[in-house]
C-alpha positions in Angstrom: 14.9 -24.4 -2.2 13.6 -21.3 -0.4 14.7 -17.7 -0.7 13.7 -14.3 0.5 12.0 -11.5 -1.5 12.6 -8.0 -0.2 11.4 -4.5 -1.0 13.1 -1.3 0.3 12.1 2.3 -0.4 13.6 5.6 0.6 11.1 8.6 0.4 11.8 12.3 0.4 8.5 14.1 0.9 7.4 17.7 0.9 4.0 19.1 1.9 2.5 22.5 1.9 -0.9 24.3 2.6 -2.2 26.7 0.0 -3.3 30.0 1.4 -6.5 30.4 -0.7 -8.2 27.1 0.2 -9.0 26.3 3.8 -8.5 22.7 4.8 -6.5 21.7 1.7 -3.0 20.2 1.9 -0.8 19.2 -1.0 2.3 17.0 -1.1 4.8 15.1 -3.2 7.3 12.4 -2.7 10.4 11.3 -4.6 11.2 7.6 -4.0 14.1 5.4 -4.6 13.3 1.6 -4.6 15.4 -1.5 -4.2 13.9 -4.9 -4.8 15.6 -8.3 -4.4 14.7 -11.9 -5.2 17.2 -13.9 -3.1 20.5 -14.3 -5.0 18.8 -14.5 -8.3 17.9 -10.9 -9.2 17.7 -7.4 -7.9 16.6 -4.0 -9.2 16.8 -0.2 -8.5 13.9 2.1 -9.3 12.9 5.8 -9.2 9.5 7.4 -9.2 7.4 10.4 -8.0 4.0 10.4 -6.1 1.7 13.4 -5.6 -1.3 13.8 -3.4 -3.9 16.1 -1.8 -6.0 16.0 1.4 -9.1 18.1 2.1 -10.3 18.3 5.7 -13.6 19.9 6.9 -14.7 19.1 10.4 -14.6 15.3 11.0 -14.6 14.6 7.2 -11.4 13.9 5.3 -11.1 13.5 1.5 -7.9 12.4 -0.1 -6.4 11.7 -3.6 -3.0 10.5 -4.6 -1.4 9.8 -8.0 1.3 7.1 -7.5 4.1 6.7 -10.0 2.9 10.0 -11.6 5.9 10.1 -14.0 6.0 6.3 -14.4 8.3 4.4 -12.1 11.2 2.6 -13.7 12.9 -0.5 -12.2 16.1 -1.7 -13.8 16.4 -5.4 -13.2 19.7 -7.3 -13.1 19.6 -11.1 -13.2 22.4 -13.4 -11.7 21.8 -16.1 -14.4 24.7 -18.3 -13.0 22.4 -19.2 -10.1 19.6 -20.7 -12.2 20.8 -20.9 -15.9 21.4 -24.7 -15.8 18.0 -25.4 -14.3 16.3 -23.2 -16.8 18.0 -24.9 -19.7 17.1 -28.4 -18.4 13.5 -27.5 -18.0 13.1 -25.6 -21.3 12.5 -22.2 -19.6 13.6 -19.0 -21.3 16.5 -17.3 -19.5 15.5 -13.7 -18.5 17.7 -10.9 -19.6 18.5 -7.6 -17.8 15.6 -5.3 -18.4 13.7 -2.2 -17.3 10.2 -2.6 -15.9 7.9 0.4 -16.2 5.1 0.9 -13.6 2.3 3.2 -15.0 0.5 5.7 -12.8 -2.4 4.6 -10.6 -5.0 6.8 -8.8 -6.2 6.4 -5.2 -9.3 8.1 -3.9 -10.5 8.0 -0.3 -13.0 9.3 2.2 -12.9 9.0 6.0 -15.0 10.2 8.9 -14.1 10.4 12.6 -16.4 9.7 15.5 -16.1 9.9 19.3 -17.0 6.7 21.2 -15.9 8.0 24.6 -13.9 10.8 26.2 -10.6 9.3 25.1 -11.6 6.9 22.4 -12.2 7.9 18.7 -13.0 5.7 15.7 -12.1 6.6 12.1 -14.2 4.9 9.3 -12.6 4.8 5.9 -13.4 3.8 2.3 -11.0 4.1 -0.6 -10.1 2.6 -3.9 -7.1 2.0 -6.2 -7.7 2.6 -9.9 -5.2 1.1 -12.3 -4.9 1.8 -16.0 -2.7 -1.0 -17.3 -5.5 -3.3 -18.2 -3.8 -6.3 -16.5 -5.8 -6.6 -13.3 -8.5 -9.1 -12.2 -10.3 -6.6 -10.1 -13.9 -6.7 -8.8 -14.7 -3.7 -10.9 -13.4 -3.3 -14.5 -14.3 -0.7 -17.1 -12.4 -1.2 -20.3 -8.7 -1.0 -19.5 -9.5 0.6 -16.1 -9.6 -1.6 -12.9 -10.9 -0.5 -9.5 -9.9 -2.2 -6.3 -12.1 -1.0 -3.3 -10.9 -1.2 0.3 -12.5 -0.5 3.7 -11.2 -0.1 7.2 -11.6 1.4 10.7 -9.1 2.7 13.3 -9.7 3.0 17.0 -7.4 5.5 18.7 -6.8 6.2 22.4 -6.1 9.8 23.5 -3.9 11.1 26.3 -4.8 13.9 28.7 -3.7 16.4 26.1 -6.2 14.8 23.6 -3.4 13.5 21.4 -3.7 10.0 20.0 -1.1 7.7 21.4 -2.3 4.2 20.6 -4.1 2.7 17.6 -6.0 -0.5 16.7 -6.8 -1.0 13.0 -9.0 -3.5 11.1 -9.7 -3.6 7.4 -10.4 -5.6 4.2 -8.9 -5.5 0.7 -8.3 -7.5 -2.4 -12.0 -8.0 -3.3 -12.2 -10.4 -6.2 -14.7 -12.6 -8.0 -13.7 -16.2 -7.3 -15.1 -19.8 -7.1 -15.9 -21.3 -3.7 -15.4 -25.0 -2.8 -18.7 -25.9 -4.4 -17.7 -24.2 -7.7 -20.2 -21.3 -7.1 -19.3 -17.7 -7.9 -18.5 -15.7 -4.8 -16.7 -12.5 -3.7 -13.4 -13.1 -1.8 -11.4 -10.7 0.2 -8.4 -10.5 2.6 -8.9 -9.1 6.2 -6.1 -7.1 7.8 -5.2 -5.9 11.3 -2.7 -3.5 12.8 -1.4 -1.7 15.8 0.3 1.7 16.3 2.0 3.7 19.0 2.9 7.4 19.0 5.6 8.6 21.3 6.5 12.3 21.1 7.7 12.8 17.5 8.0 9.1 16.8 5.3 6.9 15.4 5.6 3.1 15.0 3.0 1.1 13.1 2.6 -2.7 12.5 0.3 -4.4 10.1 -0.6 -8.0 9.3 -2.0 -8.6 5.8 -3.4 -11.6 4.0 -4.8 -13.0 7.3 -7.2 -15.2 5.3 -4.3 -17.2 3.9 -2.2 -17.9 7.0 -2.3 -21.7 6.3 -0.6 -21.0 2.9 2.1 -18.8 4.3 1.1 -15.9 2.1 0.7 -13.4 5.0 3.0 -10.4 5.3 4.2 -8.3 8.2 4.6 -4.6 7.6 6.4 -2.2 10.0 6.9 1.5 9.6 8.7 4.1 11.7 8.0 7.8 11.3 9.7 10.9 12.8 8.0 14.3 12.5 10.1 17.4 12.4 8.7 20.9 12.9 
C-alpha cells in the first residue's frame, strides 16, 4: 500500500543589524515541527536556528547554525496499523521515542553580476557540515561530514530596479558512487526553481531530485513569504 509523508514547520524569526559593524546582519528563528508518516506515526518537535550575513558590495557571506540547542522530535506510533504485519515478518515493533537532531553548520558565499539593464545573476557556493558521524558525504573528516552545493539565480528587475521574477538552477547531494560499469564516480542531483515577488509577498517553487524522476523520488517545495516593515 502507499501512504503520504509530510513535514510542516512554523517559524518565528527575529533579525537585527548591529550598529558597530557595517554590512552585518544577525538573526534567530524558533521553530515548531510536525512530521507525519501516513496513519502509522507522527511527531512534534522544537528547535532554534541562528544565523549571520555579511554584505559588502556585490559580495555576500553567510553562516547559520541549525538546531543550535539540538532539536527534539517526540514520535508517537499507531502500532495497531502495522503490529500484525511486523509480528508475522519478525520485525521489531517501534516504541514511542524522542529523536534528537544535533546542530549542523552551513557556510556560504555569493556574488551578484549584472547581465543586462534589468537582468542580474547571483552565483552561489555553500556547504552543510554535520557532526553526527552518520553521513556518506563526499568530504568526511573524522566524525565531521561536509556536503557542498552550488547554484545560480537569474532575476528580472522592474522599472524601480526591484527583482520581481526569478529563475534558479543548482546541484546538491554530491556523493561517491558506482556507475553502471562498476567504476567509481561522483553523483549529484540537479535542482530548478521559479520565484515571483509581488509587493510584500514572495512565492517560490523548487523541484528537487530531478535526476531521479523515473524513480519517483523527486520533491516539490513551495514557500510563501510576507514581509512586514
